C-alpha positions as CSV (number, residue, x, y, z in Angstrom):
1,M,5.7,-44.3,78.7
2,S,7.4,-45.6,81.9
3,G,10.6,-45.9,79.8
4,K,10.5,-42.2,79.0
5,I,9.9,-41.3,82.6
6,K,12.7,-43.5,83.7
7,E,15.0,-41.9,81.2
8,K,14.1,-38.5,82.5
9,E,14.8,-39.5,86.1
10,I,18.2,-41.0,85.0
11,N,19.1,-37.7,83.3
12,K,18.1,-35.8,86.4
13,L,20.3,-37.9,88.6
14,E,23.2,-37.5,86.1
15,T,22.7,-33.8,86.1
16,K,22.6,-33.8,90.0
17,D,26.1,-35.2,90.1
18,L,27.6,-32.7,87.7
19,S,29.2,-29.5,88.6
20,I,27.6,-26.4,86.9
21,Y,30.7,-26.2,84.6
22,E,30.3,-29.8,83.5
23,L,26.6,-29.4,83.0
24,I,27.2,-26.5,80.6
25,K,30.0,-28.2,78.8
26,N,28.0,-31.4,78.3
27,S,25.1,-29.5,76.9
28,I,27.0,-27.7,74.2
29,Q,25.5,-28.5,70.7
30,A,27.3,-28.9,67.4
31,N,26.8,-25.2,66.7
32,S,28.9,-24.4,69.8
33,E,25.8,-23.0,71.5
34,L,23.6,-24.2,74.4
35,P,20.1,-25.6,73.5
36,E,17.4,-22.9,73.3
37,N,15.6,-24.5,76.3
38,F,18.8,-24.9,78.5
39,I,18.4,-23.7,82.1
40,L,20.6,-24.0,85.1
41,P,19.2,-25.9,88.1
42,P,17.2,-23.3,90.2
43,K,19.0,-21.8,93.2
44,D,15.8,-22.3,95.2
45,P,13.7,-25.2,93.9
46,N,10.7,-23.9,95.8
47,G,11.1,-20.2,94.8
48,I,9.9,-18.2,91.8
49,P,11.6,-19.6,88.7
50,W,13.8,-16.9,87.0
51,A,15.3,-17.2,83.5
52,D,19.1,-17.5,83.6
53,G,20.6,-14.1,84.2
54,A,17.3,-12.4,84.9
55,M,17.8,-11.7,88.6
56,D,21.1,-10.0,87.9
57,G,19.7,-8.2,84.9
58,V,16.8,-6.8,86.9
59,Y,19.2,-5.6,89.6
60,I,21.4,-3.9,87.0
61,Y,18.7,-2.2,85.0
62,H,15.9,-1.7,87.5
63,T,17.4,-0.9,90.9
64,V,19.5,1.9,92.4
65,G,22.3,-0.6,92.6
66,N,23.2,-0.3,96.3
67,E,26.1,-2.5,97.3
68,E,25.4,-5.0,100.0
69,D,27.4,-6.1,103.1
70,I,30.6,-8.0,102.2
71,E,31.9,-8.9,105.7
72,A,31.2,-12.7,105.3
73,L,32.9,-12.7,101.9
74,K,36.0,-10.8,103.4
75,N,36.3,-13.6,106.0
76,I,36.1,-16.2,103.3
77,V,38.8,-14.5,101.2
78,F,41.1,-14.5,104.3
79,Q,40.4,-18.2,104.8
80,I,41.3,-18.8,101.1
81,S,44.4,-16.7,101.6
82,E,45.4,-18.9,104.5
83,R,44.9,-21.9,102.2
84,K,41.9,-23.2,104.3
85,F,40.2,-24.2,101.0
86,E,37.7,-26.7,102.3
87,E,36.6,-24.4,105.1
88,A,36.2,-21.5,102.6
89,Q,34.3,-23.8,100.2
90,T,31.9,-24.9,102.9
91,N,31.3,-21.3,104.0
92,L,30.7,-20.1,100.5
93,D,28.2,-22.9,99.9
94,K,26.4,-22.1,103.1
95,L,26.3,-18.4,102.5
96,D,23.0,-17.1,101.0
97,F,24.3,-14.2,98.9
98,S,24.0,-12.5,95.5
99,M,27.3,-11.6,93.9
100,V,25.9,-8.9,91.6
101,S,25.3,-6.5,94.5
102,R,28.7,-7.2,96.1
103,T,31.1,-7.4,93.2
104,N,32.4,-3.8,93.1
105,S,32.8,-3.5,96.9
106,L,34.5,-6.9,97.2
107,L,37.0,-6.3,94.3
108,S,37.8,-2.8,95.5
109,W,38.5,-4.3,99.0
110,I,40.7,-7.1,97.6
111,I,42.7,-4.5,95.6
112,Q,43.1,-2.3,98.6
113,E,44.1,-5.2,100.9
114,Q,46.2,-7.1,98.4
115,K,49.3,-7.0,100.6
116,Q,47.5,-8.9,103.3
117,I,46.1,-11.5,100.9
118,N,47.9,-14.4,99.4
119,L,46.9,-13.8,95.8
120,N,48.3,-17.1,94.5
121,N,46.1,-19.0,96.8
122,L,43.1,-16.9,95.8
123,Y,43.8,-17.5,92.2
124,E,44.3,-21.2,92.7
125,F,41.0,-21.5,94.6
126,A,39.0,-19.5,92.1
127,S,40.3,-21.3,89.0
128,S,39.7,-24.7,90.6
129,E,36.3,-24.0,92.2
130,L,35.1,-22.5,88.9
131,V,34.8,-26.1,87.4
132,T,33.9,-28.1,90.5
133,T,31.2,-26.1,92.3
134,K,27.5,-26.7,92.0
135,N,26.7,-23.2,93.3
136,I,25.8,-20.5,90.9
137,E,26.9,-17.6,93.1
138,V,30.2,-19.3,93.9
139,I,31.0,-19.3,90.1
140,K,30.3,-15.6,89.9
141,F,32.5,-15.0,93.0
142,C,35.3,-16.9,91.2
143,L,34.9,-15.1,87.9
144,S,34.8,-11.8,89.6
145,V,38.0,-12.5,91.5
146,L,39.8,-13.8,88.4
147,A,38.8,-10.6,86.5
148,I,41.2,-8.6,88.7
149,M,44.1,-11.0,88.4
150,N,46.4,-11.9,85.5
151,V,44.0,-14.5,84.1
152,E,44.5,-13.4,80.5
153,T,47.8,-15.3,80.4
154,D,46.3,-18.5,81.6
155,E,44.9,-20.2,78.5
156,E,43.5,-23.2,80.3
157,T,41.3,-21.0,82.6
158,I,40.3,-18.8,79.7
159,E,38.9,-21.8,77.8
160,K,36.8,-22.7,80.9
161,V,35.6,-19.1,81.0
162,K,34.5,-19.3,77.4
163,I,32.4,-22.3,78.2
164,L,30.8,-20.7,81.2
165,A,30.1,-17.6,79.1
166,L,27.6,-19.6,77.0
167,S,25.2,-19.5,79.9
168,D,23.2,-16.3,80.2
169,E,23.7,-16.5,84.0
170,F,27.5,-16.0,83.7
171,T,28.1,-14.1,80.4
172,L,28.4,-10.7,82.2
173,Y,31.1,-11.9,84.6
174,C,33.0,-13.6,81.7
175,L,32.9,-10.4,79.7
176,N,34.8,-8.7,82.5
177,I,37.6,-11.2,81.8
178,F,37.3,-11.1,78.0
179,V,38.0,-7.3,78.0
180,K,41.5,-8.1,79.3
181,L,42.4,-10.4,76.3
182,E,44.5,-9.1,73.5
183,N,41.8,-10.0,71.0
184,S,39.1,-9.0,73.4
185,N,36.6,-7.6,70.8
186,D,36.8,-10.8,68.7
187,E,36.0,-12.9,71.8
188,I,33.1,-10.6,72.8
189,F,31.7,-10.8,69.2
190,K,31.9,-14.6,69.3
191,I,30.0,-14.9,72.5
192,A,27.5,-12.2,71.6
193,K,26.5,-14.3,68.6
194,K,26.1,-17.5,70.7
195,V,24.0,-16.2,73.6
196,K,20.4,-15.1,73.1
197,G,19.1,-14.0,76.5
198,W,20.6,-11.7,79.1
199,G,24.0,-12.7,77.9
200,R,23.3,-11.0,74.6
201,V,21.9,-7.9,76.4
202,H,25.2,-7.5,78.3
203,S,27.5,-8.5,75.3
204,I,26.1,-5.6,73.2
205,G,27.3,-3.1,75.8
206,Y,30.8,-4.5,75.6
207,L,31.0,-5.0,71.9
208,E,32.8,-2.3,69.8
209,A,31.6,-1.8,66.2
210,T,35.1,-1.8,64.9
211,N,34.3,-3.1,61.4
212,D,31.5,-3.5,58.9
213,E,30.8,-7.1,59.8
214,I,30.2,-6.2,63.4
215,K,28.2,-3.1,62.4
216,E,26.0,-5.2,60.2
217,W,25.5,-7.8,62.8
218,I,24.5,-5.3,65.4
219,L,21.9,-3.8,63.1
220,E,20.6,-7.3,62.1
221,E,20.8,-9.1,65.5
222,G,21.7,-6.6,68.2
223,C,18.1,-6.2,69.4
224,H,17.1,-9.8,68.9
225,N,17.2,-11.4,72.4
226,Y,14.8,-13.5,74.5
227,V,14.4,-10.7,77.1
228,L,13.2,-7.5,75.4
229,P,14.6,-5.8,72.3
230,A,14.4,-2.4,74.1
231,Y,17.2,-3.3,76.5
232,T,19.8,-3.0,73.7
233,A,18.1,-0.6,71.3
234,Y,19.8,2.6,72.5
235,T,23.3,1.0,72.6
236,C,22.8,-0.5,69.1
237,A,21.6,2.8,67.6
238,K,24.6,4.6,69.1
239,K,27.3,2.0,68.2
240,I,26.3,1.7,64.5
241,N,25.4,5.4,64.1
242,L,21.8,4.7,62.9
243,I,21.5,8.2,61.3
244,E,24.6,7.6,59.2
245,I,23.0,4.3,57.9
246,L,19.7,6.2,57.1
247,N,21.7,8.8,55.1
248,Q,22.8,6.1,52.6
249,D,21.3,6.6,49.2
250,K,20.4,3.0,48.6
251,I,18.9,0.9,51.4
252,S,17.6,-2.6,50.6
253,S,14.2,-3.6,51.9
254,K,16.0,-6.2,54.1
255,K,18.1,-3.5,55.7
256,F,15.1,-1.2,56.1
257,N,13.3,-4.0,57.9
258,D,16.2,-4.3,60.3
259,I,16.2,-0.6,60.8
260,S,12.5,-0.7,61.5
261,Y,13.0,-3.5,64.1
262,L,15.5,-1.3,65.9
263,M,13.3,1.8,65.6
264,N,10.4,-0.2,67.1
265,A,12.7,-1.3,70.0
266,L,13.8,2.4,70.6
267,L,10.2,3.5,70.7
268,D,9.3,0.9,73.4
269,E,10.1,2.8,76.6
270,T,8.0,0.7,78.9
271,A,11.0,-0.9,80.7
272,I,13.9,1.3,79.7
273,T,14.6,4.7,78.0
274,G,15.5,4.4,74.3
275,M,14.5,7.1,71.8
276,S,14.2,9.8,74.5
277,A,17.9,9.2,75.5
278,L,19.2,10.0,72.0
279,E,20.3,13.6,71.7
280,N,19.6,13.7,68.0
281,R,16.2,11.8,68.1
282,E,14.4,14.4,66.0
283,L,16.9,14.0,63.2
284,L,16.6,10.3,63.5
285,I,12.8,10.5,63.2
286,E,13.1,12.8,60.2
287,K,15.6,10.5,58.4
288,Y,13.6,7.3,59.1
289,L,10.3,8.9,57.8
290,E,12.1,10.1,54.6
291,K,13.0,6.5,53.8
292,A,9.7,5.1,55.0
293,K,7.9,7.1,52.3
294,T,9.3,4.9,49.6
295,L,10.5,1.8,51.5
296,S,7.6,0.9,53.8
297,S,6.2,-2.4,52.6
298,T,5.3,-4.5,55.6
299,E,2.9,-4.2,58.5
300,E,6.0,-3.9,60.8
301,N,7.2,-0.9,58.9
302,Y,3.9,0.9,59.1
303,E,3.6,0.0,62.8
304,V,6.9,1.9,63.4
305,V,5.4,4.9,61.6
306,R,2.3,4.7,63.8
307,L,4.5,4.5,66.9
308,I,6.5,7.5,65.8
309,K,3.3,9.5,65.3
310,E,2.2,8.5,68.9
311,Y,5.7,9.4,70.2
312,V,5.7,12.9,68.6
313,E,2.2,13.5,69.9
314,D,3.3,12.7,73.4
315,N,6.5,14.8,73.3
316,K,5.9,18.5,73.3
317,E,9.5,19.4,72.3
318,I,9.4,17.5,69.0
319,D,8.3,19.3,65.9
320,K,4.6,18.4,65.1
321,K,5.3,18.5,61.4
322,F,6.1,14.8,61.7
323,I,2.5,13.9,62.5
324,K,1.4,15.0,59.1
325,I,4.2,13.0,57.4
326,C,3.3,9.9,59.4
327,D,-0.4,10.3,58.4
328,E,0.6,10.6,54.7
329,I,2.7,7.4,54.9
330,L,0.0,5.5,56.9
331,N,-2.7,6.6,54.4
332,S,-0.6,5.3,51.5
333,N,-0.8,1.9,53.0
334,K,-4.1,1.1,51.2
335,K,-5.8,-2.0,52.5
């Protein structure tokens, strides 16, 4: 027993000495993903534990998104510009800040003031600090800065960004760099498949359904994340044109189950609007129920029909004829 505890303590000490980049890189498994239970060291060990990426995700999806004061960051950018790297690094580490609520303001200011800023120094600092810092927000600062510079031509830095993107905490910031690459959608697709939490939620928004492989993957996996399927349901339905898929003559039971999973996520509007945001929701309900008459075979399928009935009952503007169709399908599910 003591041997195990000792081993755990040694691992903790080893982790303590690693930069965040090294910690992520050393944790990558044979399948090029991070372990399911991988988490970054908490920003505040005594605070409420958040899943990686959750604090930024909640800010993006559940707040008005007011930008916060960037004066301290402006001063640090000027220090970097003057090549006072150590001073800037110390001040960034001391600064208690959240990058998600400052990114837009800071980047707009840098672009506006670029003639007064030594951009080469800023680039050098950001690409170096990216792999040496132990501070989560400093990595986001560096990624945000690199996203407005010509990072796409710097293969070495891009490889580092790909490694950081594997952590749900940083995926969003890395996506803003991937969009600048020549093969941007391929890179976004690669990372979308490798991340399972908030990283996947953000990736779905950036991913374009440019071919059948991506379309099929979005249908099968786009709503599967560790956060809540509803967060990506609307985006998935739009990107793959769900009605078009339901118009197909032959749909396998596997595909119908995937459609049902997506429908279930669309109908879950506890955290975010899904079905109600679709302009052709009535047509979607009609097409799904048409298929459900013959293809419903699992409890999950029938649960979606039950949820549709509930949804139609709660929405005055939707034709009530669907309630009867739902009842017929549900009654056919003989126990």
